C-alpha positions in Angstrom: -0.6 8.3 6.5 -3.3 9.2 9.1 -4.9 12.6 9.0 -6.5 14.7 11.8 -8.6 17.2 9.9 -10.1 20.2 11.6 -13.0 20.9 9.2 -16.4 22.3 9.3 -15.9 24.5 6.1 -17.0 23.7 2.6 -13.4 23.0 1.5 -12.8 21.0 4.6 -15.7 18.7 3.7 -14.5 18.5 0.1 -11.0 17.4 1.4 -12.6 14.9 3.7 -14.5 13.3 0.8 -11.2 13.3 -1.3 -9.4 11.5 1.5 -12.2 9.1 2.0 -12.2 8.2 -1.7 -8.5 7.4 -1.5 -8.9 5.3 1.7 -6.6 7.6 3.7 -7.6 7.2 7.4 -9.0 10.5 8.5 -10.7 11.8 11.7 -12.6 15.0 11.0 -13.2 17.4 13.9 -16.4 19.4 13.8 -17.8 21.7 16.4 -21.4 20.6 16.4 -23.7 17.6 15.6 -25.1 19.7 12.8 -21.7 20.0 11.3 -21.4 16.2 11.4 -24.5 15.8 9.3 -22.8 17.8 6.5 -19.8 15.5 6.3 -19.6 13.0 3.4 -21.1 9.6 4.2 -18.6 7.3 5.8 -16.4 10.0 7.3 -15.3 9.4 10.9 -16.0 12.5 13.1 -15.1 13.9 16.4 -17.9 16.2 17.5 -17.4 19.0 20.0 -15.5 22.2 20.5 -11.9 21.8 21.6 -9.5 24.1 23.4 -5.8 23.7 23.0 -5.5 21.1 25.8 -8.3 19.1 24.2 -6.6 19.2 20.8 -3.4 18.0 22.4 -5.1 15.1 24.0 -6.8 14.1 20.7 -3.5 14.3 18.8 -2.0 12.0 21.4 -4.8 9.5 21.2 -3.8 8.0 17.8 -0.8 7.7 15.6 -1.6 10.7 13.4 1.0 11.6 10.8 -0.5 15.0 9.8 -2.8 17.7 11.1 -4.8 19.7 8.6 -6.4 23.0 9.6 -9.3 23.7 7.3 -11.2 25.9 9.7 -12.7 29.3 8.7 -10.4 32.1 7.8 -11.9 34.2 10.6 -11.4 31.6 13.3 -8.0 33.1 14.3 -8.0 31.7 17.9 -8.8 28.2 16.7 -6.1 28.2 14.1 -3.5 29.4 16.6 -4.6 26.6 19.0 -4.3 24.0 16.3 -0.8 25.1 15.3 0.4 25.2 18.9 -1.1 21.8 19.7 0.4 20.3 16.6 3.8 21.8 17.4 3.6 20.4 20.9 2.7 16.9 19.5 5.6 17.1 17.0 3.1 16.8 14.1 3.3 18.7 10.8 0.4 21.2 10.6 -0.9 22.0 7.1 -3.0 25.2 6.9 -5.7 25.1 4.1 -6.1 28.7 3.0 -9.1 30.1 1.1 -8.5 32.5 -1.7 -9.8 36.0 -1.1 -12.6 37.0 -3.4 -13.1 40.6 -2.3 -14.1 42.7 -5.2 -13.2 46.3 -6.0 -15.9 48.9 -5.4 -17.5 47.3 -2.3 -17.5 49.1 1.0 -15.0 47.7 3.5 -14.6 47.6 7.2 -11.7 46.3 9.4 -13.9 44.7 12.1 -17.5 43.9 12.9 -17.7 47.0 15.2 -16.5 49.2 12.3 -19.1 47.6 10.0 -21.8 48.3 12.5 -20.7 51.9 12.7 -20.7 52.1 8.9 -24.2 50.7 8.4 -25.5 52.7 11.3 -25.0 55.8 9.1 -26.6 54.2 6.0 -30.3 54.1 5.3 -32.6 51.1 5.0 -32.6 47.5 6.1 -29.5 45.4 6.5 -28.9 41.7 5.7 -26.2 40.2 8.0 -24.5 37.1 6.6 -21.6 37.1 9.0 -22.9 34.3 11.3 -24.6 34.1 14.6 -21.3 34.6 16.6 -20.8 38.0 15.0 -24.1 39.7 15.8 -23.2 41.6 19.0 -21.9 44.7 17.3 -25.2 45.1 15.4 -27.5 44.6 18.3 -27.5 48.2 19.3 -30.8 50.2 19.6 -31.7 52.0 16.4 -29.6 49.5 14.2 -30.9 46.2 15.5 -34.4 47.0 14.3 -33.2 47.4 10.7 -31.1 44.2 10.7 -32.0 40.8 9.2 -29.6 38.1 10.5 -29.2 35.1 8.2 -27.9 32.2 10.4 -27.7 28.4 10.3 -30.9 26.5 11.1 -29.8 25.5 14.6 -31.6 26.1 17.9 -28.6 27.9 19.4 -28.3 30.3 16.5 -32.0 31.3 16.7 -31.8 31.6 20.5 -28.7 33.9 20.2 -30.6 36.1 17.7 -33.6 36.4 20.0 -31.5 37.0 23.1 -29.8 39.9 21.3 -33.2 41.4 20.6 -33.5 40.9 16.9 -37.1 40.7 15.7 -38.3 37.2 15.0 -39.8 38.3 11.7 -36.3 39.5 10.5 -34.4 36.3 11.4 -33.6 34.0 8.5 -32.5 30.5 9.4 -31.3 28.7 6.3 -28.4 26.4 5.3 -26.4 27.5 2.2 -25.0 27.4 -0.3 -27.1 30.3 -1.6 -27.4 31.0 -5.3 -27.4 34.5 -6.7 -31.1 34.1 -7.5 -32.0 33.1 -3.9 -29.9 36.0 -2.5 -31.7 38.4 -4.9 -35.1 37.1 -3.8 -34.2 37.6 -0.1 -32.8 41.1 -0.7 -36.0 42.1 -2.4 -38.3 40.3 0.1 -36.8 42.1 3.0 -36.2 45.4 1.2 -32.5 45.2 1.9 -30.3 48.3 1.2 -27.0 46.9 2.6 -25.7 43.4 2.6 -22.9 42.7 5.2 -20.6 39.8 4.5 -17.1 38.5 5.4 -14.5 37.9 2.7 -15.6 34.3 2.5 -14.3 33.4 -0.9 -15.9 31.1 -3.3 -16.7 28.4 -0.7 -18.5 31.0 1.4 -20.6 32.2 -1.5 -19.1 35.7 -1.8 -19.5 36.0 -5.5 -23.2 35.0 -5.4 -23.7 37.7 -2.7 -21.8 40.4 -4.6 -23.7 39.7 -7.8 -27.1 39.6 -6.0 -26.3 43.0 -4.3 -25.6 44.6 -7.6 -28.8 43.1 -9.2 -31.0 44.2 -6.3 -29.4 47.7 -6.0 -28.0 47.1 -2.5 -24.7 48.2 -1.1 -22.2 45.5 -0.3 -20.1 45.9 2.9 -17.3 43.4 3.4 -15.6 42.9 6.8 -12.0 42.2 5.9 -10.0 39.2 7.1 -8.1 39.5 10.4 -4.8 39.1 8.6 -3.0 37.6 5.6 -2.4 33.8 6.0 0.2 31.5 4.5 -0.7 27.9 3.5 -1.9 25.8 0.7 -5.1 26.0 -1.3 -7.3 22.9 -1.5 -5.8 21.9 -4.8 -2.3 22.5 -3.6 -2.9 20.5 -0.5 -4.4 17.6 -2.4 -1.4 17.5 -4.7 1.1 17.6 -1.9 -0.6 14.8 0.0 -0.9 12.7 -3.1 2.7 13.2 -4.1 4.0 12.7 -0.5 5.6 16.1 -0.4 4.3 16.9 3.2 
């Protein structure tokens, strides 16, 4: 067995560690050098963003037996490219899915643009925990000034925030995971009235954000997933690999 793992997520890193412990040869694909630093010690990494052609070349470069897609549930295009490249290479592609953790009672939006429209009509400051790639919709005059983007501590994330016109004093560059207590402290420090998040599940700290919003008296606005996926949870995937059912 030789695994090509497209990771970068919390459960992707956990799976990489699990495979490493079992001495299963694995190459972990991450988009950035920063992502590589988060991998378990000893994990072999391929660093850099890949299009479909790049994925196909990588799959052909070694005798891989399985491709595992553990990318983010909102990375729709990447997931489609991985599946297509694996099909072209004749390799089984296993999709690691993240359980939804969206709670009843929170505000919901179908897209980032819809979320920006929604918070545009709500009072007070807004904490954006949707990632630096999803900030364009909120960078509109009158809304941008109220928004506090929380992004990874990477130069390109900070530059993107500044280029979109977000105030430097409102930009929070931090690496998670974030506890409920830390989320509460940030909500109170920045006088946040609405917290915007994706349906990131337990690995994305959704529960900690939801609990913090309740404690701090802030509204919680969740941008729903692009669609319903089929695949295996981390535990199911580990069992299938261990038992040789895939």
